[in-house]
N, C-alpha and C positions, 0 to 999 in steps of 0.2 A: 223673269217671265218673258217669253218671246212675244213680239208684237203680233197682234191678231191681223188677219187680212182685212182690207177695207170693207168687204161685203159682210164679214162677221161683226165688225164694229157697228155697222148700220143695223143689221138684223138684231143684234143684242139690244140696241137702243130702242128699236121699234117695239120689241117685246115689253120693255119697261114702260113705254108710252101706252101701249094697249092695256096694260094692267092698271094704269093710273087715270087715263082720260077717255077710254072707250075707243071703239073701232071707227066711228064716223070721222072724228078729227084726225086720226092716224091716216085714214084713207085720203082725206083732203091733203095731208102733208105728202104722202107718197105719190098719188096719182096726179096731183096738181103740180108736181115738180119733176115728173118723169121717172120716179123710182117704182120698182115693182119687186115684191117678194114672191119668190117661186120656190117653195120648200125651204131649204136652208140657204138658198142663194138669193142674192139681190142683184138687180140690173138697173142701169140708169139709161133711159132711152134705148133699151134693148141691147145694151152692150155690158160687158163685165165692169164692175165698179173699180175705180182708181182712187188714189189718195185725193186727187182734185175733186172727185165726186163726194168724198167725205166732207170736204170744205163746203161744197154746194148743198149737201144734206143739212149741215149745221146752219147754214144761212136760211134754208127753208124752215128749219125748226124755229129759228128766231122770228121769221115772218108769220108763221102760223101760231106759235105758242108764246112768243115774247122773249125778252132778254133773260129772264130767270131760267127758263127752260133751255135756252141756248147755253148759258153758263154751265148748267148741270150736264148738258150733252158734251160740251167741250172738255170738262174735267173727266168724264167717263172715257172719251176718246183718247185723251192724253194718257190716262192710266192703261188703256188698251194698246198703247204704242203707236197711235196715229202720228203721222208726220206731214199732214197737210199744212198749207200756209197758216191756218189759224192755230193749229196745235204746236207747230214748230217755232212759233214766235215767242 
């Protein structure tokens, strides 16, 4: 399976979070850390998402949701082909 682009990895994870924890906490995660979902696309501080942004996103997940949610996110990103510093380690 080919690696998903960074924006797709984040968008897919956000959808999972929305189904599990509701919109308010997800909005805190996104807007509090510079991420924005615009249709199928994700931006970070108004620019396209990079692999480094995937790392930053997972750190934001850890901050907002805790270590268990971070571990879950990391596994999903690794399976999706993420190569950020956290997933490549």
